[in-house]
N, C-alpha and C positions, 0 to 999 in steps of 0.2 A: 545873150549868151548864157550857157549854163555855168553855175558856180559850184565848186566842190562843197561849199557849205550848204547849198540847197539840197544836194544829193545826200549829205550826211543827215540833214533834218528829215528828209523823206525816209531814209533807212531807219532812223531812230524811232520815228512814229510807228513804222511798220513793226518794229521789234517790241516796242513798249506799250503801244495801244492808246497813248494819249500824248498831247502836247506837253503837259506838265511833267510826265515821267520821262519823255524824250529830252526835255530841257535839263532835267536832273542828271540824266545819263551823259549828256554832252557837256555838262557844266556851263550851260548857257542860260540866259534869262528866257522866260516863256515868250515875251514879245519878239525876241531874236529868232526863235524857232518859227513862230508864226510869220515873221517877215520873210524868212527864206522859203517857207512853203508857198507863200503868195508869189514870191519871185519865180519859182519854178512853174507855178501856174500861169504866170504871164508869158514865160518862154513857150509853154506848150499850148497856150490859149485855151486852157481848161483847168478846172479845179482838180487837185491831186489828193485832197483829203476832204472828209466830211465828218461833222460832229454828230454823235448819236448818243442814246441813253447809256450805252456801255463804254463810251469813250470816243476817241477819234479813230476812224478807219480810213484806209485808202480807197479812193474811188476806182472805177475800172481803169481810168487813165493812169492813176497812181500805181495800180497793180502792174499795168503794162510797162511803166517806167522803172519799176523797182529793180528787176534783174539787170537792166542797163546801169542803174545807179550803183549797184553792188559791184559790177564788173569794172566800172570806171574808178570807183574808190579803191578797189583792190589793186588795180594797175597803178594808180597814183602812189599808194603806199609802197608797192614793190619798186617803183622807180626810185623813190627816195632811199629805200633800204639798199637797192642794188648799187646806186652811185656812191653811197657812203662806204659800202663794202669794197667797191672798186678803188676808192681813194686809199683805203687802208691796205688792201692786199694786192692791188694792181692787177686783179683778175676780175673779169666781168662774170657775174652769176648768170647761168642759163638753166632754166627749169625744164626738165625733160621727163616725160611720162612713158611708161612701158607696161604692157600687159604681162601677167605673172609668168607664163611659161617661156617668155622671151627674155626675161630678166637675166638669168644665169648664163644663157647661151650667147646673147647678142650684146648685152649692156657693157661688160668689162671693156671690150675694144672701143666702144663709143665713148665711154668715160675717159679712157686714156687718150683718145684722139682729141677730145675737147680740152683736156688738161695740157696736152702738147701745144695746142693752138692758143693757150693763154686764158682759158675759161675755167670757171669754177662750177662744175655741174651739180645741180640739186635734183635728185632723182625721186620720182613718185611712182609707186607701183599701184595699178588699179585695173579693173575690168574695162572692157571696151567702151561702154556708154559713159561712165564717169570720165574716162580719158578724153573722149571727144568733147564732152561738155566743158571740161577744163581748158582744153586748147582753144576752142571756139570762144570761150569766155575770157581768154587771154590770161588765165591763171597759170597756164603752162606755155612755154615758148615752142615746144615741139613734143611730139608723141610718136612712139612706134605702135602702130595699130594694125588690124587686119580687117578684111572685108567679111561681112556676115552674109550668108545666102539670102537672097531676096531683099536685102537692105542696102541699097547703094549709098555710098558716102557722098553727101552733098556739103560742100564747104562754101563759106562766104567769100566774096571777092578779096583778093590779096593773099589768101592762104595757098600754100604749095603742097602738093601731094606727089611723092616720088615712090615708085615701086622698088622694093628691096629684094624680095625673093618669093618664089612659090613654095608653099609648104604642103607636103603630102600628109594625108591622114591614114594611119594604120590601125588595124585591130590588134589589141593585145589579149592574149588568152593565157591560162596557166601553162607552165613549162611542160607539163605532161599531157597537155590537151591532144586530142586525136589529130588535129590539123597542124600542130607545132612542127616546124621544120620545113613546111612547104614554102616554095619560093613565091607563091602568090595564091590567093583564093578569090572566089566570087562571093559577094555578100550573101547570096542565096544559100551558100554552104553553111551559114551561121544562123539560118532562119529559126532554128529551134533553141537557140541560146537565150539565156537571160542576159541582161545588160546592166552595166554600171554606168550611170549617166551623170551629167552635171547637176549642180545643186538646184538650178532653176529650169523650168520647162522651156524657157526662152533661150537657153544656152545655144549659141550658134553652132557648135559641133553637134549637139543633139539634133538641131534642125537639119543639118546636113545628113546625119544618120537616118532620120525619119524619111527624108525625101529619097535617099538612095534605097532604103528598105522598101519603100512603096513601089519603086520601079522594079525591085527584085521580088515583089509579090508577098511581102509580109510586114507585120507591124512589130517593132521591137518591144519586148516585154521587159520593163524596167524593174530591176530587183532592188537597187539601192542607189543613193545619190551622194555626190561629194563635189565640192568646188576646188579640191586640191588634188592635182594629178598624182602626187606621191601616194595619197590615200587611195585614189582610184586604182593605182597599180597594186597596192596591198590588198584591196578587195578582190581584184582579179586573181592574184596569187592564192588567196584563200578559197577561191572557188565560187565566189558570188555570181560571176558571169564574165562575159567579154566586155571590152570597152573600146570605143573609137577614140584615138588619141592623136593630136597633132605631132608632127615630127619633132618640134622643139621640146615637147613635153614627154617624149619617150624616156623610160628609165635608162640611166647611163649604164647600168649593169643588168643585163637581161638573163639573170640566173633563175629567178622565180617566175618570170613570165616570158612568153615568146611573142615577138612582133610578126604580124602577118600582113604583107602588102596586099591591098585590095585592088582587084582589077576593075576599077571604076574611075574613069578619068575625072569625074565630077567631084570626087572626094579629095579636094585640095582647097587651100585658101591662100590668098595673096596677102603679103605683109607690105605695109607702106610706112614711109616716114612723112608725117604731116608737120609742117612748120608754119607758124603764124607770121604776119607781116612784121612783127617786132624783131625777128631773127635776121641779123645782118649777114652779109655775104661770107665773112670769115667763118662764122659759126655754122652756117648752112653747109659750106664746103666741107668742113671737118666732119659734120654729121653724115653727110651723104657719102663721102669717101670712105669713112670707117665702116659703114653698113654695106657698101659695095664690096669692100675687102672681105668682110665676114661671109657674104653671100658667095663670093668667088672661091673662097677656101673651103666652103661647106661647114657644117656644124658637127662638132665632135660628139 
């Protein structure tokens, strides 16, 4: 069986590049580190480290084992911290992640529901990929995520994924734009516009825009980029271009920009709650009920 000390030895060698430095970091003797590395090698029936002229490096088997070791050690540390906290506060900690544009609109009700159910929420805000990595790696108990076009979400066994709501994507333009005030537009009506896009070319909303624009017969001309929707709205108001924005990220006060619903049924994304196998029934029920309530009420 695996031993946490074996995993700590593997992680330390990966971080420090030698058995000697790993031993110093762990405050163990060098033979102790070697003993545990051999132990994990016996469990896996393969060597996990190899000595070289520049120190000790992980073998291919060791490299493959390393992310599992890190996840198990992180979960072990969390378990001790959580139970100690539970003893003191009588509230169980639950780590939940959320993507930025959902934080202000969805999260307050979720946090209140968890507190009412006797939990102590620990909230992390991050983009989609880091959120999914954290929840699958068990560093988060749950995450509010969305689907990205062309990238289906695949979860390991034991994880639960519950739909929360469908979110429409709208185009925002300056308040004095020629199309401002229309009840809806076709994307082709904006073919000559410049666009304010996400910070990275892989941004899921930008991918949706590119696909919809291709169907409409044009390629969006990107003028400037930002990963902050408040900044995106400011750029639009200043006349840099139009922007495709999720419903949850629309400016709450549309005095400097105008929102145009786009008559394209594909310009929407689905929001989900993902929970890990570590989430018990009480916490899962509180999470799902609070998110359903927000979805039923709509977003202000």
